[in-house]
Residue, then its C-alpha position, 0 to 999 in steps of 0.5 A: m172182076a177186072v184187074g189192071a195187071p196181067i197174071t204171069s202164072l198160077d204157080p204160087h212159087y214161080h214169081q214174086l208179083s202182087p197180081n200173082n200173089a192175089v190169085a194165089d190167095m184165092i186158090f191156096d192158103a199160107l200157114v200165116n195169112r195177112s190181115p187187111r192192114d198186113q198183120g199176121i193172122p192164123g191161116l193153115a196154122t192156128s198158132w205158132r210159138a218159139v220153142d227155143s231161140t232157134t226153133w219155131e213150132f206151128k200147130l196146123r189146122e185140122g179137118v182142112r182138105f185140098h180142092n181134090g179132097n186130099a187131107f192137109t197135113a204137115d207133109d204138105v208143108a214140108f213138101t212145099l218148103a222143099r219145092v220153093p227154092r227148086v222152081p226153075n226159071s223163076p224171075s223173082s224167087f220165093a227162096l228168100y223165105t225158106r233160106p233161114i230154115t235149116a231143118v224141118e221136123i214133122v212132130d205129127a200130122h198137125t204139128i211141125r217145127f222149123k229149125t234155124a241156124t240163128p235166132y230168127p224172129l221173122l219166120p212167121t212173117d216170112l211164111a205168110n209169103l208161101r202158099i201151101i200146095d198138095k204134095e200128092t198133086a204137085e210132086n212131079a208138077t211143072t209150072e205149066d201144070f199149075n198154069a193149066g189148072r191141073a196142079a192148082q189144087g189148093t185149100g183156098p176159097w176158090r177152085v180154078v175152072e178155066h185159065r185163059n192166059g192173059d185174058r181171064i180166070e174162071f173160079a168156082a166157090n169152094a163150098q167146103y172152105w175152112g174159113g166159110a163158104p165164099a159169098f159168090a158161087r162163081v167169079t170171072y177174074r178178067m185182065i183188062t190192062n187198058d185203064a179207059a177200057r177197065t173203067a168203061a167196062l164197070l160203067a157199062g155193067d160188063v164187070d162189077f168190080i175193078d182195081q187200079v182205078p185210073t186217076a184220070d177217072l177218080a173225080r168222075l167216079r166219086r160223083e157217079q151214084r152207081v159206083v162205090l170206091s174203096e181206098t187205103v194208103g198202100l205198101r207199094i213203093i214206085f221207084l227207079g232202079l239203076d245199073h250198079s252191075r257194070a263197071g264199064a259202059t252201061p248200055f243205055i247211057t252215052d255221051n252227047d255224040g252217042k258214044p259209050i261212057e266208061p266207067n259207068p256213070l251210075r257207079d258215081v253217087r254224085v250222078r245218082r243223087a243228081l238223078s234223084l234231085g232232078i225229079d219233082r215228086a210232088a208234081i208227079a203225085d199231084r198232077v200225074m197221080e192226081g193226089a193218089a200217091t204220097p211222095s217218098g224218100q224210103f221204102l214204106p209209109a209212116g207207121s210201118f215197122g222200120h219207117v225212118p221218121d226224119l227221112a223225107a222225100p227229096r225236094v226237086n233241086a235242079d241247080e244242085a243236080r246240075r252242080l253234082l253232074t258237073e262235079a262228076g265230070f258231066p257239065n254238058g250232061f249225057r244221053i240216057t234212056l229210061h225204061s218203064p212198063n206201060d201196063r203194070y202200075i198206075n200211070d207207069a208210062r206217064i210217070a216215066q215220061a214226066i221224069g224224062q222231061m224233068w231230067t232234060r231240064i237238068g241237062l240230060r238228053t232223056s229218052v223214054e221207052a215204055q213196054t208191056w210188062a211181060t217184055f219189060v220184066g224179062r229185060a230187067a231180070r236179064t240186067e239189060l237196062s240202065a235205068w228203069l221204073i218199077g214197083w215193090g209191094s212190101s209183104g209183112g209191112e216192115a222194112s226187112n222185106p224191101l231191104r232184103n229183096l231190093v238192095a241187099s247184095i245178091s246171095r243165093e245162099k241167103g236168098w237175098g237180092a231176089s229183085n235187086r235187078g240193078h245188082y246194088s251192093n253195100p256191105r255196110v247195109d248188108a251187115l245191118v240187115d244181118r244183125a236185124m234178122v237175128e235180133l229178137d228185141n223188136p225196138r232194137r231190130e227196128t233201129l237196125l232196119r232204120e239205119a240200113t234204110q237210111m244208109a241205102m237211101d243216102d247211097v241212092g241204091i234205088i231212087p224212091l218216088h212215091i207210095q201208091t194209094n190203093i183204090w178199087a171201084m165197084r157197082r153199088g150193092l157191093q162192099h170191099e175190104a181195102r187192103a194195104d198190100e193192094l191184093t185184089r181177091a174175090q174173098d174181100v168182096r161181098p154184097a153190101r149190108 
């Protein structure tokens, strides 16, 4: 198997990142697993129920063992939840998913209860993001111990044999897997970030399966008799993040003479709207993504919980964008640098270059700087950038996930804003999300999530671009169950019937 994005860690609690989560799903299990359409299904928990308005009880699967032979019990669950918020140097913490839990009660070896301060309907959804680790193995383990494979002892279908960072992971089947033995004895999981090289490796027979099929190769691969495609509309929004954090000058915006501009132009909603209206999303979806994307003006595709039915993708309007810039005090525009990874998302650098050209047409002298993901994400996490292209895959398939992670005000206490790298903050959005998180009535909760989404989009907290279509390709003779969450996992590949 060859994947297009590097895995940054085998520690399942270090970095909220889809490639990491895919590998974590191969090694570990969560209490609640996710179906291909991102619905909650039994994992290490066979059932769960609300005992009262602030207590959830989970019944745990019996007879499950970790790769090292240790029995899985409620002690491992309690240990995992205590570890998650304490992982050092996490670039995007999983602590959001443990914050609502105020107490953990081990009823017996296979029954555990979680107390919350208020009613919390999303706990089963949240727990699907937390892979359970072996207490005995991981009690004093570091992230490096996981990366070396020593601590990567899960209950999942695959055991780590070898991890060559940034190159490949060798897996062996866990024949005692509670969900049934995997279809293959061994899997080599390679990271081939160059699109052309990944397609060439498939066509040459060097690999059997690839993800992130390059859009430039789609037409050819559809005609290729030796290849089968697997595809579905995904849950990943590609968007632009903006620096809301600085009241003074932001580092990559200057006037046309190269001098810093104060105050930060991105603090002005008219400037943010101009940037959004200057982008031709339909052209990007059609020409850059070659049809493998749906233009979007919000976090999630139609049919998702919290999707706003009447919130369409903004249509390009260069005249209105120039008018807004003039009204904001920039009739002659300004200079801006748009940063982007060049090896993480489908056509990421090409999308950024296209946006750069579009912004130039509305009077902004735009430079584009594309970097490797490892370099880019570190700079974004340190809030060094002014405007940047990035993506977010919404686990759980509902709007509460991107709202809490991407636009909610950063709060260590709540675990909110873990990936809010622009430090956007709108107390009115926060208040709506607060209310949604304790609302047990689903229709009322969805209304609150829609209102919060509409408000954040009206305020241009981020600039949504499009929803990716998830596409995989494989040699004929294999079949694959396409996943909305885009995770590329060996357990989803089997010999064709």
